[in-house]
N, C-alpha and C positions, 0 to 999 in steps of 0.2 A: 568763233568761240571754241574753247576746249571740249573734250569729251569726258564724260564721267562713266566709269566702269565700277560697278558694285558687286561684290562677292557676298552672298547671303547664306544663311543656314542657321539652324539652332545651335547652342552652345556645344562644343566638342566636334563639330563637323569638319574642322581644318581650315577655317577661314583665313587665319593668320599665315598658316604655311603656304596656302595657294596664293595669297596676296604677295607674299615674299617672292615666290618663284615667278610670278607674273612681272614684278619689278625687275628681277634679274634679266628676264627675257627681253624686256623693253629697253633695258640699258645695253644689252648685247646688240640689239638692233639699232642703237644710236637714237632712240626716240626720247624726245624730252617728256618728262612725267613728274608728277608729285604724288606722294603717298599721303593720304589723309587718315586721320585716326578719329573715330567717334566712339564714345564721348571725348571731348577735347579736355582732358584732364589737366593740361598744362595751362589752360585759360580759366579765368574767373567765370566764363559763361557756363561752366560745368557745375557750379556750386549745388544747384538743386538735384542734379543728377546724382552727384556723390553722396549727398545726404540720403537720397532714396535708396540707392544701391547698398549704402552702408547700414540700412535698417533704421535710420533716424525717424522715419515716418510710420514704422511698423516693421515687424520681423519677418513678414512674408510678402511675396510680390503682390498678392491681392489686397494688401493693406492700403494701396492707393489705386484708385479706379483707372481704367484704361485711358480715359481722356485726359485726366490730370497728369498721369505720368508721361503720356505722349507729349504733353505741353513742356514738361521738364526738358525733354530730349530736343524738342523743336527749338526752344530758346537757345540751347547750347549750339545747335547747328546754325541757325540764322545769325547768331552772334559771332561764331567763328568765321562764318562766310563773309560778313560785312567787314570784320576787322582783320581777317588773315588771308583767306584763299580766293577771294572774289577776283584779284588781279590775275591770278593763275588761270581761273576759268575764263577770263576775258581774253586770254592769250590763246595760243595754239597747243597748250599743254594737255597731256592726258592725265586725268585725276582718277586715282585708284583708291578705293575705300572697301574695307571689310565690313562696314556697317553704314547705314544711312537711314532715312526715314522708313525705309523698308523694314528695318528692325523693329520699328514701333508696330507695323503691321503684323509681325510675328509675335513679338514678346507681349504686346499690349492686347492685340486681338485675341490672343489665348485666354484672356481673362473674361471674355464675353462668350455667351451662348452662341452656338453656330448660326442661329437665325438672326443674330445682330451684327455678325461680322461684316456683311456687305455694306451695310449702312456705315460702319465705322471706317472701312477702307475708303469710301467716298469721302467721308468727313476728313480723314486723315490727310489725303493727298490734295484736296481742295484747300485745306488749311495751309499746308506748307508750300505747295507750288503756286497756287493762285492768289492767296492772301498775304503770305510772308514772302513770296517771290523767290523761293529757294529753287536752284536749277534742277531740272529733271535728269535723272541718269539716262544714258544712252542705251545701256544694257544692264540688267540685273541677272546674275548667275546664282541659282539656288542649289547649294551643295546638299544633295539628298542623301542623308544617312540616318538609319534606324536609330531610335533613341537608346536602345540597349547597347549599341556599339559606341555611340556618342558618349554615354555615361562612363564607359570603361576609359575612353580618352581623357575625359575630365578628371577622373580619379587618378590616372597614371601621371598626370601633369604635376600633382603634389603642390599646386599653388593654393593661395588663399582664395576662397570662393565667395561670390556675393550672394544676395538673397535669391537671385535667379537660379544660380547653379546649385545652390544648396537643396533646392526643392525638385526631387526627381519627378513627382507626379506633374508638377508645373511644366517641366521640360518636355514631358510627353505631350502635354497640350499644345505646347509651342510647335512641336514637330507637326502635329495634325493641322494647326493653324497655318504653318509655313507651306505645307503642301496644298492647302486650299487657296492661299494667296498667290502661290506660283501659277496655279491653273487659272485663277480669276484675273490676274493682272498680266499675264503674258511673260513671266520670267522664263529664262532658260534653265531648265532643270537638268542637272548632271548627277547621275547615279554614282555613289562613291563607294559601293560595296557590291560584292558578287558572292553568292551562296553563303551569306552570313559573316563574311570577312571583308575588312576595309581593303580597298585597292591601294596600291603603292602611290606615294605622293606624286611620283613621276607620271604614273598613268593618268591620275586625275588632272595633272597640270596639262597633259596633251589634250584632254577633252576641253579644258578651260581655254587653252590657246585657239583651238579650232572654233570656238564659240565667239571669241573676241576679235578674231581676224578681221571680219568686215568692219569693225568699229575702229581698230587702230590703223586700218589702211586708208581711211577717210581722211581728208584735210579739214581743218577747222572751218566752220561756216559762221 
């Protein structure tokens, strides 16, 4: 089987940048890989996700409860797996993703009181891994960046924002939930700032490479 590497973090933490640098590194190493994108906007499987993020079910993230919204993303993931990237996983390819069901743990778990999150995490991963049979990642890297720095990054991009990115208070809850999930679920946490300033993309990449080295050095099983 292939290996799945997931880079997680709240919006603005630099997932896309680090995913791109990791792809370049694997290419230079001559390793066969595939970059996955979630949600899969190019596929029909993402229809409910697009409606949700565009605000068709309500103008705030809290308009749709954590379990319902998680189901939208789960349908997109399992649909894309069965129709698109299952063959890559069943080969010896390395699969890289900047989001996975771990994003549900962050963005949907943030809608719940802290006392309910552990039960939500258990439901989420049992649902997708055991019931839907979605492959488990071999490593999840959490890019740890304080919300105030991440918010500046989102603003500086100047791109259209979805209902998650527009809600700054919600983003702060996502950061708290992500930190909790990383501790509870055994993710590798990488600090992306020092003394209130974001580290260079190259320095963060060095940390990412050190973390994934044991995974990319393994042969498919």
